[in-house]
N, C-alpha and C positions, 0 to 999 in steps of 0.2 A: 783759598777755601775750595775752589772748583777744579783747578788744574790737576791736583793729585787724583781726583776721581773722574778723570776724562772718560774712562771706560763706561761709567754710568750714562753719560751723554751719548756715547756711541750705541749702546744697547737700546736706549730710549728712542733715538732717531731711527734705528733699524726697525723697531716695532711699529712706530707711528707711520713711517713711510710705507712699510709693508701693508698696513691696514688701509692706507689711502690708495695704494695701487690696486689692492683687491677690490675696494669699493668702486674704483673707476672701471675695472674690468668687468664687474658684475652689474653695474647700473647702465641701463640703455640710455642713449642720448635723447634729450628732449629738444624739439624744434618748435619755433614760434612762427605762426602764420597770422598775418593781419590783412584786413580789408577795410575799405572806407565806402560808405554809402551816403548819398544825399537824400535827405527826407524833404520832399517837396512841400512848400508852404504856399498854397495858391492865394492866401489872403494878402500876401505881400507882392504878388506878381501883378504885372500890368493887365488891366481888363480891356485894353483897347485893341487887342488883336482881333483879327477877323473871325476866328473860330469862336472866341468867347462872346463876341457881340452877336454872332448868329444864333447861338444856343443859350444865351443867358436867360431867356424867358422859360426855358425848359428845366431850369434848376441844375444845369450841367456846369462843371468847373467851379462850384461853390464849395469850398472846404477850408476850414481853419484847423491847422495842425499844431498841437502842443508837443514840442520836441521832447520834453521830459517824459510825457506819457509814452511816446514811441520808444524812448530809451529803456524804460521799465518793461515795455512789452517785449522787446527783443531778448531780454534776459528772463522772461517768464518761463516756468517749467512746462507750461502748456505747449509753447512752440517747440521747446527742446524735446518734449515727448514725441511729437510728430517727426522730428529729425531722427531720433533714435529708432523709431519704427521704420522709417524709410531706408535708413542705412544699415539697420540691424546691428547697432552699436552695443546692444546688450549681449551679443555673442562674439567671442574672440577665439582665435586660434593662435597659439604661441608655440615656438620651437626653441630649444636650447642651442645656442651657438657660443661655444666657449663657456664663460661664466654668465653670459647674458641670456635673458629670456626675450626673444624677438617676437613682436606682434606681426602676424601674417595677414594684415588687412588687405583685402582684395587679392591676396596671393595664396590662399589656402589650397592645399592639394585636393581637398574633398569638401562636399557640402553635406549637411545633416538635415534631414527632413523628419519631423515628428508627426506621426499619424494621429496622436492623441493631443488634444489641446490642454495639456497640464503644465501650467506656468509655475514651475518650481526651480529654484537655483540648483544647478548641477554642474559637475565637471568630471572629466575622465581623460585618460591618455590613450592615444591611438598609435600603435606601432605597426608599420607597414613592412610585411615580409616580402611582398611583391606588389605589382601593379593591381592585382586582383584580390589579394588576401591581406587581412589585417587582424590584429588582436586588440581588444579593449581591456584596460586594467585601471586600477586606482580610481574606481567609480565612487563618487561622492554625491550625496543629495543633501542640500541645505547645510553643507559643511561637515556632514557625518559620513564616515566611510561605510559603504555597503558591503564591500568585499566581493562584488560580482566581477567575473571575468568572462569575456566572450571572444570567440574566434569565428570569423565569418568572411564571406566573399562580398565584393562590391555589388551593391544593389539588393542585398538580402534584407529581409525584415527581421529586426532584432528585438526580441521581447525583453524589456528591462523593467525594473521597479518604477522607473520614471515614465513608462509608456513604450509604445512601439516606435522605433526609429529606423530610418534607412540612410545608409552612408553611400554616397555616390562620388566618383572622381570628377574633378574639374579639368579644364584645359591646362591649368597650371601644374598638373601632376607630372613630375619628371622622375627620372631614375635617381636623382639626388635625394628624394624623400625615402627611398627604399632603405630599410635598416634604421631609420630614424623614428623618433617618437614625437607626435604633435599633441599638445594639450588643448582640449576644448573646454571652454568655460562659458556657461550661460547664466547670466544674472537677471534680476528683475528690470523691467523697462523703467519703472519709477526711479530705482536707485541709479541707473545709468543716466537718466535725464537730470536728476539732481546733481550728479557728479559733473556732468558736462556743463550744466547751467552755472554751477559755481566756478568752473574753470574758465568760462567765457568772460571776457572783459569788454564792456561796452562803455564808451565815454565820448563826450563831445570834443570835436576837434578844436572848436573855438566857441566862446560864449556868444559871439555875435553871428554865428553861422548855424546851419542846420545839417552839418555833416557829422555823422557818427562813425567813430573808429571802432572796429571789432577786432579782437585778437584772442587766440587760444593756443595753449601749449599741448603738445602731444608727441609721443614717441614716433608716430607715423606721420610723415609729411602729407601724404595723400589723404589720410583720414582728417587731419586738421583742415585742409583745403575743402574737402567734401562737406564737413560740418558747417563751415562758414557759408559756402554756396547754397546748401540746402536750407539753412536757417533763413537766408535772405529770400529764397524762393517761397518758403512756407509763410513768411511774414507778408509778402506781397499777395499771396493767395487769400490769406485771412483778411487783408485790407479790402480786397475786392468784394469778398463775401460780406464783410461788415457794411461797406458803403452801399451795397445793393439791397440791404434789408428794407429801406424805405421804398425803393422801386418795386420790390416784390410785393410789399403790402399794398402799394397803389395799384399794381397789376391785378391783384386778387380782388380789390374793390371794384375796379372797372369791369372785370370779367363777370362778377356777380351781378352788377347792375345791368350789363348788356343782356344777360340771360333773362332777368326779370322784365326788362323793357321789351325784348323781342317777343316774349309770351304775351304781354299786354297789348302790344301792337297788333299781333295776330287776332286777338279777341275784338279789337276795335274795327279792324278791316272786315271781320265777319259780321259785326253788327251793322255796319254801313251797307254792306251788300244785301243783308236780309231786309233792312228797312226800305231800300230802294225797290226791291222786288215786291214787297208787301204793299207799298203805296204807289206803285207804278211811276216812279220818279227816276228814269234812267239818266236824265241830264240834270244833275244836281248843280253843275257849274252855272248853267243858264238861269236856274231858279234863284241862285244866291249871288249873282254878279254884283247887284246893287249893294247888298249888305257887305259883301267882302271888300268892295272898293272903299266903302266908308269906314269899315272897321279894321282895315289893314294895319293901321298904326297901332290900334289897341291890341291886335293879335300879336304883333311883333313884340310889344312891351310885355304882354302877358306871357309869351313864350320864354322870354329872357328871365322874367321874374320867377316863373315856375321852375326853370332850370336852377336858378339860384336857390330857391326854397328847397328843392329836392336835395341838392348838395348840402345845404346847411343842416337840414334835418338828419341826413346820414352822418355828417360830422358830429352832430349832437349825440346821436346814438353811440357812435364809436368812442366818444369821450367817456361815456358811462361804462363801456364794456372793456376798454383797454386797460391792461395792467401797466405799472410804472416802467416795465422793461420792454414794452411794445411801442414802436413808433406809430404815429398817425399818418394817414395817407397824405402825401404831399402833392402839390400841383393839381389840386382838386378842381380848380376853376372858380373859386369864390372871388367875386370882384373886390370884396373888402380887402385892401392891402394889409391892414393892421392884423386881421385874422391870419392871413397867409404868413406874415412875418412871425407871428406868435407860434404857429404850428411848426415852422422851420426851426425856430430857436428851441422849441420843445423837443423835436426829433433829435437835434444835435446834442442836447443835454441827455436824452435817453441813451444815445450811443456812447457818450462819454461815461455815463454811469455803468452801463453794461460792461464796458471794457475795464473799468476800474474794479468792478466786482469780480471779473475773471482773474485779476491779479491779487485780490485781497478777499474781502468778505463784506456782507451787508452791515456788519457791526463797525465798519470803518467810519470814523467821523465824517470824512469827506463824502462817503456814500449816503450817510444820513442827511447831510446838508443838501446833497443833490436831490434826495427824495422829497425833502421839504420844499425845495425850489420847484420840483416838478408838480407837486400838489398845488402850490400857489399858482403856477402858470396854468394848470388845468382848470382851476376855478376861474381864472381871468378869461381863458378861451371860452369856457362855457357861458360866462356872462355876456361876452361879445357875440357869440353865436345866438344866444337867446334874444339879444337886442336886434340882431340882424333878422331873425325869423319874424319877430313882431313887426318890424318895419316892412318886410316883404309881404306879410299877410295883409297889412293895411293897404299897401299899394295894389295888391291883387284884388281886394274887395272893391276898391275905388274903380279900377278899370272894368271889372265885371258889371258893376252897376251901370257904367256908361254903355257897355256893350248890350246889356239887356234893354236899355232904353232905345238904342238904335234898332235892335231886333224887333221890338214891339211896334216901332213906327214904320219900318220899311218892308217887313216880310209880308207877303200876301197871305201866307198861311202861317200865322205865328207859331202854332204848336209844332208843325212839321219842321219849319225853318229853325226853330229853336233847338229841336232835338238833333237835326242834322248838323247844324253849326256846332252844337256842343260836342257831338261825336267827332266831327271833322277837326274841331279844335284839339281834342285829345289826340287824334291821330297825328296832327301836325306837330304838337308839342313832343310827342314820343318819337316821331321821326327825327326831329331836330336834336333831341337829347341823345338818340341812338347814334346819329352821325357825329355828334360832338364827342361822345365817349369813344367811338372808333378812332377819331383823330387823336384823342388823349392817349389811347393805348399805343398808337404808333410812336407818339412822342416819348412815352415812358420806355418803350423798347429801345428807342434811339438813345435815351439817357443812359441806359444800362450798357449799351455798346460803347459809349464814350467814357466809361469809367476806366481810368488808366491806373497803372501801378503808382503807389505812393512814394517809391524810392527809385533812385537811379544809381547804378554801380559806378563809383568814382575810381576805386582801385580794386582790382580783382585780388583774391587771396594770394599773397606772396610773402616771401621772407628769405632770410639768409640760409644757405645750405650748410652753414656751420651750426652745430648745436648750441643752444643757449644754456643748457644745463646737462650734466654737471660741468662746472668750470675747472678744468684740470689744474691750471696753474694756481688758482686760488686754493683748491683742496690740498695740493702738495705743499703750498706755502704755509697753510694752517697746520698741516701735519708736522712740518719742519719746526715751526714755532712751538707747538705743543711738545715735540720731542726734546727741545732744549729747555722749555719752561718747567716741565714736570720734575726732572732730576734737580734742577736748580732750586726749585721750591722745597723739595724734600731735603736737600743738603742744607739749605739755609735754616729750615725749621729744626733740623737735627742739631745743628751747631748752636742755635739759640736756646734749645732746651737742655743742653749739656750743663750739669751743675758741678762738674769737677774743676778744681783750681789747676790751671795749666801754666800760669804765668802771672806777672805783675799786673797785666791789663785786666785780668779777671777780678782783681781786688780793688780796682779804682773806685767802684761804686759802693764799697763797704766802708764802715767806720772803724775797722780794726787797724792797729798800727802796723806798719810795714818795717821789718828789721833788715831783711836782705834776701838775696836769692842765691841758691846753690845750683851750679850748672850740672847737667846730667853727667858730663865727663868727670868732673871732680867727685861726684857722688860715687861713680863706679870705681874710681881709683881708690877712694877711701875704703870701700867694701873689699877690694883686693888686698890692701895692706892688712886689714883686720883678719882676713883669712890666713895670711902668712903668719 
């Protein structure tokens, strides 16, 4: 069936192999680059090291990392958009070499600067007649041909429909580009970010480890490596910014309180000075030694309680003013460990919710569940703070009653002593609170300085120098198989669809009787005798 029609197979093989060769000659090779990063999980690390033990009371080195969240974050379009902007991946220069279109990443002979901020997709061809002169043709905006052509010198301002642009040579401009045409294409940043985000592959190296393997395919080896390196860099920067949100909120709180206390402390000092001058009491310490000796313990307790009350009242106001996406000030100095723990858990949940919203939306069921949890935790914190405020007010009233009794018994001039002691008490409280907040501000700054990157590079971007696509042998083998298969199928179907009787075998499946067969040779001899 097939041997007599061997020429069909020869023609089919010639056509399919020719198409395969042309495809290989016109398709640029694709290279794969991979990198591996270790996402640090401090919740599983030992806390007995000297650094952690020294700074554990400042809230440093406390982090719980969800590796699946970090995996989704690395593939988020938000990170890739920043990568595209930094590397300029939405702008490409290509040149024809043979049948292939080669990307001139970091090797373009010219740079193009747009004076107008008009972000529209455009493309055009630049033909270099010399190192100083060039011509622009095939101008397209948003896929539509404009028909504009330009001839200009390097550094000239060119007025186009897409705006004013300046073309300048780079250090990579050589004589090899003279007489050639380079194609410039500028697309949207969003489209480029989506394309590279889809091309990026991020997966866990092992279910029991926190190592993430990143890989990407591209026609340019250098571009693929730059994308992976920049992606890791942007991820680390965002991590630092994210973790410093609580420290920034705390720093703002401390700065505001220091400004208020500094102003109040100045008024108290002025009141004391005026009262001493008015009542001729320059030696206040001598007049109140007896009272201060007996009430020292009360003042110490009252100072501590006032500090606690001031902080608790501020936290109470912040709870009513903060939105669900804003963290609360941490490391505020509240003695109640339960409230501090609740605030820490609340802030961690706020950060997790913000990061989840950045990758999805507020309609996500997980986001809604987190919002419900935040509201529940907020009510719990409010109730705990209210209870603490009531308890502190009760203790303060009790100590003040004791102090008033001591003042009335021991002061030689109860009215003056009472006023002076009251004002000096305010001065002492505000001084202690001022110093306390200064110390906390330094601790907060120290905590920001100790915020380290969340990842460590295990394997730098690397890969084989041989292209992963297209696979030449596979394509040629497929073309060879198709070249044999197509004529074989056509011949087989043609033979099966033939309804002519050509022999006894064609009548085997029929019910008609078979008498005999006459050979072609006998039939021709009979026709010859009849002619004679």
